[in-house]
C-alpha positions as CSV (number, residue, x, y, z in Angstrom):
1,M,24.4,20.4,-36.7
2,E,26.7,20.7,-33.8
3,K,23.9,21.4,-31.7
4,E,21.8,18.4,-32.9
5,T,24.8,16.1,-32.2
6,T,25.1,17.8,-28.6
7,N,21.4,17.0,-27.8
8,Y,21.8,13.6,-29.1
9,Q,24.5,12.7,-26.8
10,L,22.8,14.4,-23.8
11,I,19.9,11.8,-24.5
12,L,22.3,8.8,-24.2
13,S,23.6,10.4,-21.2
14,K,20.3,10.7,-19.8
15,L,19.2,7.2,-20.8
16,E,22.3,5.9,-19.1
17,S,21.8,8.0,-15.8
18,K,17.9,7.7,-15.7
19,A,16.3,5.1,-17.8
20,S,18.8,2.2,-17.1
21,L,18.6,3.2,-13.5
22,K,14.8,3.0,-13.4
23,Q,14.9,-0.2,-15.0
24,E,17.4,-1.7,-12.3
25,I,15.2,-0.2,-9.5
26,Y,12.2,-1.9,-11.1
27,R,14.1,-5.2,-11.1
28,N,14.8,-4.9,-7.5
29,T,11.5,-3.9,-6.8
30,I,10.0,-7.0,-8.4
31,D,12.6,-9.2,-6.5
32,V,11.7,-7.5,-3.1
33,F,8.0,-7.8,-4.0
34,A,8.3,-11.6,-4.6
35,V,10.0,-12.2,-1.2
36,A,7.1,-9.7,0.4
37,K,4.6,-12.1,-1.1
38,K,6.4,-15.2,0.4
39,A,6.6,-13.4,4.0
40,L,3.0,-12.7,3.8
41,S,2.0,-16.1,2.7
42,K,4.0,-17.5,5.6
43,I,2.2,-15.3,8.1
44,A,-1.1,-16.6,6.8
45,S,0.0,-20.1,7.2
46,R,1.1,-19.8,10.8
47,L,-1.9,-17.7,11.8
48,H,-4.5,-20.4,10.2
49,Q,-2.3,-23.1,11.9
50,D,-2.1,-21.5,15.3
51,Y,-5.7,-20.2,15.5
52,H,-7.9,-22.4,13.2
53,A,-8.5,-24.9,15.9
54,K,-9.3,-22.3,18.3
55,D,-12.0,-20.9,16.3
56,P,-12.7,-22.2,12.8
57,S,-15.0,-19.3,12.0
58,V,-12.2,-16.9,11.9
59,E,-11.1,-17.0,8.1
60,V,-7.0,-16.4,7.4
61,A,-6.2,-16.9,3.9
62,Y,-3.7,-15.6,1.4
63,R,-4.2,-15.1,-2.1
64,D,-1.7,-14.4,-5.0
65,A,-3.8,-11.9,-6.9
66,H,-1.5,-11.3,-9.8
67,Q,2.2,-10.1,-10.5
68,F,1.6,-6.8,-8.6
69,E,-0.8,-7.8,-6.1
70,A,-1.3,-10.2,-3.2
71,E,-3.9,-10.5,-0.1
72,L,-4.3,-11.5,3.3
73,K,-7.5,-11.9,4.7
74,F,-7.7,-12.1,8.4
75,S,-11.3,-12.0,9.7
76,G,-13.1,-9.1,8.7
77,D,-9.9,-7.3,7.4
78,M,-8.0,-7.5,4.1
79,L,-4.5,-6.7,3.9
80,L,-3.6,-5.7,0.3
81,L,-0.3,-5.6,-1.0
82,S,0.4,-4.2,-4.3
83,M,3.5,-2.9,-6.3
84,H,3.3,0.1,-8.3
85,S,5.2,-0.6,-12.1
86,N,6.7,2.9,-12.1
87,V,9.8,4.4,-10.2
88,F,9.7,7.6,-8.1
89,N,12.1,10.4,-6.8
90,F,11.0,12.2,-3.3
91,E,9.6,15.6,-3.5
92,E,12.1,18.9,-3.4
93,G,13.2,19.4,0.1
94,H,12.6,15.9,1.6
95,R,14.7,14.7,4.2
96,V,16.5,12.1,2.1
97,F,18.3,14.6,0.3
98,S,20.0,16.1,3.5
99,S,21.4,12.4,4.3
100,S,25.0,11.7,3.8
101,Y,24.1,8.3,1.9
102,V,22.3,10.0,-0.8
103,K,24.4,13.1,-0.9
104,A,27.4,10.6,-2.0
105,D,25.0,9.5,-4.9
106,P,21.9,11.4,-5.6
107,S,20.6,8.1,-7.7
108,L,20.2,6.4,-4.5
109,S,16.9,8.6,-3.7
110,Y,15.3,6.8,-6.6
111,C,12.7,4.2,-5.4
112,G,10.2,1.4,-6.5
113,V,7.1,1.4,-4.4
114,I,5.3,-1.2,-2.5
115,Y,1.9,-0.4,-0.9
116,I,0.1,-1.8,2.1
117,H,-3.5,-0.8,2.3
118,N,-6.4,-2.2,4.7
119,F,-9.9,-2.7,3.5
120,L,-12.7,-4.6,5.0
121,A,-13.1,-8.0,3.5
122,D,-16.6,-7.4,2.8
123,S,-15.8,-4.6,0.4
124,I,-13.8,-7.1,-1.8
125,K,-16.2,-9.8,-1.2
126,Y,-19.1,-7.8,-2.3
127,N,-17.4,-5.7,-4.7
128,R,-18.5,-2.5,-3.0
129,L,-16.7,0.0,-5.1
130,A,-17.6,2.9,-3.2
131,D,-15.9,1.7,-0.1
132,E,-12.8,3.3,1.1
133,G,-9.6,1.6,2.5
134,T,-6.5,3.2,4.4
135,L,-2.9,3.3,3.1
136,I,-1.2,1.6,6.4
137,A,2.4,1.8,4.8
138,R,4.5,2.2,1.7
139,I,7.8,0.7,1.0
140,L,10.3,2.4,-0.9
141,V,13.1,0.4,-2.4
142,N,16.4,1.8,-4.2
143,K,18.9,0.4,-6.6
144,Q,20.9,-1.0,-3.5
145,K,17.7,-2.8,-2.3
146,R,17.8,-0.5,0.8
147,F,14.5,0.9,2.0
148,I,12.4,3.3,3.8
149,V,8.8,2.7,5.2
150,E,6.4,5.5,5.5
151,G,3.4,4.7,7.3
152,E,1.0,4.7,10.4
153,G,2.0,4.0,13.9
154,Q,5.2,2.3,14.4
155,L,5.6,2.1,10.8
156,G,5.8,6.0,10.6
157,F,9.3,6.1,12.4
158,L,11.0,2.8,12.7
159,F,12.5,3.0,9.1
160,E,12.2,6.6,8.2
161,S,15.8,6.6,6.9
162,F,17.6,4.3,4.4
163,S,18.5,1.0,5.9
164,D,22.1,0.0,6.5
165,S,21.6,-3.3,4.7
166,E,19.1,-4.7,2.0
167,I,15.4,-5.5,2.9
168,S,15.0,-9.0,3.7
169,E,12.2,-11.6,4.3
170,E,12.7,-10.8,8.0
171,I,12.2,-7.5,8.0
172,L,9.2,-7.4,5.6
173,T,7.6,-10.1,8.2
174,H,8.0,-7.7,11.0
175,I,6.5,-4.8,8.9
176,F,3.4,-6.9,7.9
177,E,3.0,-8.1,11.6
178,L,2.9,-4.2,12.3
179,A,0.6,-3.5,9.5
180,I,-1.6,-6.4,10.9
181,L,-1.9,-5.0,14.5
182,D,-2.6,-1.6,13.1
183,C,-5.5,-2.9,11.1
184,M,-6.8,-4.7,14.1
185,D,-6.8,-1.9,16.3
186,T,-8.6,0.3,14.3
187,D,-12.2,-0.6,14.6
188,L,-15.2,0.0,12.3
189,Q,-17.0,2.7,13.9
190,L,-20.8,4.1,13.5
191,P,-21.2,7.5,12.4
192,P,-23.7,9.6,14.4
193,Y,-27.2,8.7,13.8
194,A,-28.5,12.1,12.9
195,A,-26.1,12.0,9.9
196,V,-27.5,8.8,8.8
197,K,-31.0,8.7,9.5
198,D,-32.5,10.3,6.4
199,I,-32.1,8.8,3.0
200,T,-33.9,9.3,-0.3
201,L,-35.5,6.5,-2.2
202,H,-33.1,7.2,-5.1
203,Q,-30.4,6.7,-3.0
204,K,-31.9,3.4,-1.4
205,Q,-32.3,2.2,-5.0
206,T,-29.1,3.3,-6.7
207,I,-26.2,3.6,-4.1
208,L,-27.4,0.9,-1.6
209,A,-28.9,-1.6,-4.0
210,A,-25.8,-1.4,-6.1
211,S,-23.1,-1.9,-3.5
212,G,-24.6,-2.0,-0.3
213,Y,-23.6,0.9,2.4
214,P,-20.5,2.4,1.2
215,T,-18.4,1.6,4.1
216,G,-14.8,2.2,5.4
217,K,-12.9,1.8,8.6
218,R,-12.3,5.2,9.3
219,L,-15.3,6.5,7.3
220,G,-17.9,4.4,9.1
221,Y,-20.5,4.5,6.4
222,Q,-22.2,7.3,4.8
223,F,-25.5,8.6,3.9
224,K,-27.3,11.8,2.9
225,A,-25.2,14.7,3.0
226,E,-21.8,12.8,2.6
227,A,-23.2,10.9,-0.4
228,Q,-24.9,14.0,-1.9
229,Q,-21.6,15.7,-1.6
230,N,-19.7,13.2,-3.2
231,N,-22.2,13.1,-5.9
232,N,-21.8,16.7,-6.3
233,L,-18.3,16.3,-6.8
């Protein structure tokens, strides 16, 4: 009986130290994501206003898809912003655990996650389910709304340690602008001709007819060996 009481008290303790903590971080991430949507929407409005008169064919549009997702379309690119509904900790040995900030309170390493993906706009438009996107960055938010960013280019080192202050709309705008620049600096490349010159009728009638050429910025598009290999996985 004493052992059962001890276990029960341990459960109560862990609910306080982990469950309540994760709920707090989840609420923080929800708040930050709302600000992120606002920042992305403002970027879309400014780009549309400043560039539409120069070239109306270049579409810039923001869409609030649902509670955990928003999109920014700019010409042929789509920046897809999404929030994970769960809370995570870093893998053992990660550099955050060596910081004095986390050493003073280990619970500060738990984070909610906001992802920034880049897809081709046509992938979304034509529902090409085989198309590949790229994770440009992920924003990690802790119980104090302080953050780390892991990502491509400048986003891989500018915010690699927990910030000294809460994340803000100004900071999020800076992050999104860097993400947009990364998308625009990465062009869609043709694969070698020899790699895509052969195609079976089955592939033509199934893969291509269903969703068009499976395409991604860093993938190009795939035929034959690549598609066969994927089908065998």
